[in-house]
Every structure is written in C-alpha cells, then in structure tokens.
N, C-alpha and C positions, 0 to 999 in steps of 0.2 A: 253714595253709601252702597248701592247695589253692586258696583264693581269691587269695592273693598270687601264686602261680604263674600263675593264670589271667589276672590283671590285667597281669602282666609280659609275657605272650605276645601280647596283643592287638596291640601295634605290630609285632611280627614277622609276624603274620598279615596286617597291612596291607601290609607290604613284599612279602610273597609275592603278595598279590592285586594290588598295584601292578605287580609284574613280569609277572604273567599278563596284566593289562590292556595293558601295553606290548607283549606278544607278540601278543595277539589283535586289538588296535586296534579295539575296538568303539566305535561312536559313542555308545552309552548312557553309557559311562564317560568320555568325552572331557573334560567340564569338571572332573572330579575326578582326572584322571590325575596332575596335578602334586601334588595333596594325597596321593594314595595312594602314589605312587612317590617318597617322600621319601628313598628309598635313593640318589637322585642326589646328595643333600647329605650324607647320613650312611651310612656303611657299616653292614652288619648288626652288626659287632663294636662299633661306637660305640653303636648302639641298645641292644645287650645291656648294655654298661657303664652306659649311662644308666638302664636299667631296674633294674639292680642297685643303683644309687645311690638310686633311688626306692622301694626296698623299705620303709624305715622310714616313708615317707609313706603307702604303701598300708596297712601294718599299723595305723598311727595312725588313718587315715581309716576303716578297717573297725571299729575299736573305738569310735570316736566316732559312727559311723552306728548301731551297735548301742545305744549309750547313748541316743542321740536317740530311736530307735524304742521302746526299753524305757521311757523316761520318758513318751512319748506313750501307750503302752499302759497305763502306770500311771495317767495322768490320765483315760483312758477307762475305767478300772476293768476292764480286760481282761487284766491281767497275772496269769497263774496259774502261770507257770513262772519259772525263774531267768534271770539275765542271760546265762548260757552258752547257753541255748536260743535266745534272741534273736540272739546272735552266730552261732550255727550257721545260723539262717535267713538272715542277711545273707551269710554266706560261701557258702552253697549257691545264692544268687541271682547270684553273680558270673559264672558261665559264660553267663548271658543277655546279658552285655555284648559277646559275640562278634558279635552282630548289628549292632553299631555300625560294623563295618568296611565295610558296604555303603553306596553313595552315596545321596544324596537323603534317604531316610526311614530310614536305618539307625539313627541315634541315637534317633529317636522310637520306632521299633519295639522297640529294645532296652529303652528305659525302660518302655514299656507292658508288654512281656512280663515284665520284672523285677518290675514292680509287681503283676502278676497272680500270679506265682510267689511273691512275698513275702507277699501277702495270704493265699494258701492255706497257706503254710508257717507263718505266724504263727498262723493260726486253728487249725491242727492241733497245733502245739507248745504253745500256751497253752490249748488246749481252751476256747476262748471263742466268742462269737457273732459273726456277720457285722456286726451293728450296732455292735460295738466295734472291729472290725478295719478296716472300710472307711474310717472317718474318719482313722484313723492312716495308712493307705496313701495316702489322698487328700492329707493334709497333707505327706507325704513325697515325693509325686510331683514337685513343682517343685524340691525340693532335689536329687533324683536326676537330674532333667533338666539342671540347671545343672552338677552334678558331671560328668555324662557329656560335656557340651559342652566343659567345661574340660579333661578328661583325654583325650578322643578327639575332636578337632575334625573 
C-alpha cells in the first residue's frame, strides 16, 4: 500500500512543483514549465481520479517487477529468501522515484538511486553476495529506466 500511494502521489508533486515554477519563473525550469504545469490541462481533481484508476496497474506492475527480480535472483543462485522479501524490497524502493519530478536529469537520478537502494536491500534481505546481486540489478536497470520514462515523462 505504501508503494502504491507513493506512485500515486508523484504526479501531484509534479503539479505542485509546476505551480511553484510558475510563481518563481526561474530560467532553469523554463523548457520544462509546460511539462510540469500540466495542471493547465488537468485539474488536480482529474489527476487524482486518473491516479485512482491507475491503482490496479501500479499493483500489477509492482508484483511483476518483484517476480522478474526474484526469477533473476533465482537464476543467479542468490535467492535465499521468499518472494515476499523481494516484493518488500521493490516496494521500499518506490519513494526513490520522487526524484523524477526534477527537470533534465531527474529520471536518470531516480533510476540510479533506486538501483543502488534496490541492490543494497536485495543483498540484505536475501543474505547473498554482491557478485550475485549486481548482475541482477544491472539487468534490471534498463527495465526500470524505460518504466520511469513511460510513467513519469
């Protein structure tokens, strides 16, 4: 539930940041003002309703990401814990995606920070070695980058 609420709140944070950018009118944010302030096209109520409709997609994607990571760990012979432990690691990585609200390198920063956090948490949860966790995170990095660019353009 924590991860789903986090994923639902990222667009609302973008609206808030877009409105702040509109107030402060900084030149740094100028190319991204139209992207951030999409509250011009959608009211916050419409965004909330849209996010409520996307809850099943968020839940489904969290479960499938955990299945993907768990199977990669199994192939690397690093799986020493249950699927629920892997799902917990994926859910606790979700707040790192708040970094994607910043312009230019926000998505890349969010993906790198999520990958680092995911690597540490998988290593700790599964009590395995780095040589088994790092290839799994490296194989998952492009998948996470594509997902972040699709969800948070």
